[in-house]
N, C-alpha and C positions, 0 to 999 in steps of 0.2 A: 504493500500500500504506500510505500515511500516513507521518507523520513519526515515526521511531523515536527513543526515548530511549536514549542510549548514553553510557557513560563508559569510558575506557580500562581502568579497574580492574575492570569488570564481568566476572564469570564468566558462562558461558552461562545458568545458572539465573537469575542476577540480570537478565540481559538479557531473558529470557523473562518473568519476573515483571513487570518494568517496562513491558513492551509486550504485556501479556496481552489487552488490548482489540483491538489490531491482529491478534493471533493469532486471536482469536475471529472477527473480520471475514473474515480470509483463509480460515479453516476453513469458514465458511458458504458462501463462494464455491466452495470445492472440493467440498463435499458437496451437489451439486445436488439430488438426489432426496430427501435426508434433511431438509434445512432446513425444508421445509414440513410435516414430520411431528414436529418437535420438541415443539410444544405438545400434540399428540395423545398422544405417548409419555409426556410428563410427566403428563398427565391420567389416562391409563389405568394406568400403572405407577409413577407418582411417581418417574420416572427423569429426572434433569436431565442431558441429554446434554452440554451446554456445560460445566457444572461438572465432570462426570465426565471430560471430555476434558482439562481442566486437571490433575486429579488424576493421570490416566494419564501425562501428559507429565512431571510432577514425579517420579513413581516411575521413569520411564525415565531421566531425567537423573541422578537420585540413585543409580541402579543398585540400587534396593531390590526385589530379585527376590521375596522372601517376601511383601512387601506387594502387589506386582504380581500374584502368583498368587492371593492371597486376594481382591483386588479383582476379578479376572477371574471367580473362582468365584461371588462375590456377584452380579456382573452376570449371569452365566449363569443363576443361579437366578431372578433377577428377570425376565429376558426369558422364561424358560420358564413361570414362574408366570402371566404375563399373556398368553402366546401371541403375543408380538410377533415380527414377521418378522425373522429373523436376517440377511436380505439387507441390511436397513437398517443393522444393526450392522456388518456387514462393510464396507459402503461408508463408514460413518462412521469406522471405525478406519483404513481405508486413506487417507481424507482427512486424518486426524490425522497419519499418517506423512508424506504429501507436504507438508503445511503445516509440520511440524516441520523437515523438510529445507530448505524455503525459508527458514525462520527462521534455521537454522544457517548457511546460505549468506550471508544478510544480515549476520549477526554477524561472519563471517570477513571480509566486505568492509569492515566498519567497523573491524575490529581491525587495528592497525598491524603486529603481528608475526604475519603469516599462517603463517610457517614453524613456529610453535610447535604447529600443529594437525596431528594425524595423521588425515587424512581417512578412510583405510581403516579404521582402528580405530574411529573415530566411526561410520562407516557400519555396521560390524559390530555395535557395541553397540546402536545405535538399532533397526536392522532385526531383530536377534535378539530384542530385548525386545518389540517390537511383535508378532512372530510368536509369541513365548512367551505373550503376553497372549491372542492370538486362539486359540491351541491350548488354553489353560486354560479360556477362555470356552466354546469349543465342547464340550469334554469335560464341563464343569459343566452346560451347557445340555442336552445329550443325556441325561446321567445323570439329572438331575432330571426331565426331560420323560418319560423312560421310567418313572420311579417314579410320576409322576402318572397316566400311562396305565395302569400296573399297578393302582394304587389304584382308578381309575375302573372298570376291568374287574372287579375283585373286588367293587366295590359293585354293579355291574350283575348280576353272577352271584348275589350274595346276594339281591338284589331279585327275580331271576327264579326263585329257589328258596327262598321264605320259609317256614321251619318255625316255626309259631306255637304256643307252649304254651297249653293251656286248663286243664290240671291239672298237678300235678307229674309225672305219668306219661303223659299223653295230649297229643299235639300234632296240629296240622293242617298239611298241605302242599297249599295250593291252587296248581294249575298252570294257567297261562294261555298261550295261543298255541301255536305249533308245537313239536313235540318232535323235535329232530334229534340228530346224533351229539354235537355239542358240549354240547348241553343235557343229554343222558342222562349224559354224563361228569360234569357238574356236579352233577346230581341224585344220582348214586351217591356221589360224594365227600361232598356235604353231608349226605345221609341217614345214611350209615354213621358219619360223624364225630359228628353230633348224637345219634344213638342211643347211641353209646358214651359220649359225654361227659355227656349229660343223663339217661341211663338210661331212655330212652323205652320204655314197654311197649306202647303202642298209637299207631299213626300213621294218621291219617285223610287219605288222599290223594284230594283232590277233582279230578276230571278234566273237570268240566262246562265249563271254559273252554278245553279243548284243541281247537284248530281242525284240526290236521293231525298225523298220526303214521303213519310207514310201517310195513310189516310187520316189517322188520328191527329197528326201534326198539321195536315191541311186544314182540318176543322179549327185547330188552335190558332193558326195563322189568320184565318178569317175572323175569329173572335178578336184578335189583336188589331186587325184593320178596322173592325167595327168600333173598337175602343178609341182608336185614333180619330174616327169620324165624330164620335161623341165629344171629343175635345176640339172640334172645329177644323180638323186637318183632313184634307182630301188626299186619298192615296191613289197613285198612278202605278199600275203594275206593268212592267215590261219584261220581255224575254222569256215568257212562259214556254217551257219545253213541251213537246207533244206528250211525253210520258206523264207529266204533271197534269196537263189538260185532260188527258184520258181518265186519270183518277178522279179529277173534279167532276167530269161529266157522268162517270159511272156512279159516283156517290150522289148525284143529283143536287150538287151544291150550286146555288146561284149567288153570284156576287151582288152586293148592294149596288143600287143604281148610281150611287155617287162615286163608286170605284170605277176608274177608267183603266182600260188596258190598251197597250200599244205593242207592236211587234218587237221593237228594239229600243235600247236606251238612247241611241242616236236620234230616233224620231222624237222622243220626249224632250231631249235637250234642244233640238231645233224649235220645237213648239214653244217651250218656255223661255228660251233665250230670245226668241223673235218678238216676244211681247214687250 
């Protein structure tokens, strides 16, 4: 383990600081799977595991619980932001725990007055603070990760239902891909919200890119269009594919007389831009 620097007057923190390089070497031996990932984690997330380990130990020894929690939360956000595997973090912190205990054992072996140490109290303090750090880290990680997932989902939803203004009162809603239950719910929420907030009077709904829609969802789309009508917004449908038209006719569905249909989006644009 190397030659330790020790003086009888050393408190444990001083002993740790004076032998920090030995601590680093011992830690790297303990963290078998993580040591080969240190440079990669530094490159991806600008997270210095070795320096952070030193910071964590100092907070534990000094009993700085507020700083410990803040540090754990900061680490949690950093690992979540860069989607780093938390299994590496868990192994790293447990390696820090074991190395810290080995260090404390060596300190007591070198200290002449062994009876002055309350081992059970020291064990409680170290283990409780390591567990507290891990708990705060995982809460921070999962909370921030959930917020990232929610933000990404909202972005995808907005991109899947893009309402594009072409005049102050006329907007286009080009729909592409399959229309399923989740999508119809997003369409309803986005349409009614935008109509209310932007005072949209005419919404051109282009369905030329819709590849698949079931009979149930055709009914649901008609209900959404009726809801738009109740809010004073006229819907113009363009680009209906023959497969969709066939389903509509087989179901015996009749569009509201206020709903206008045109063959292509270009026709609708010419009509409303020429006004």
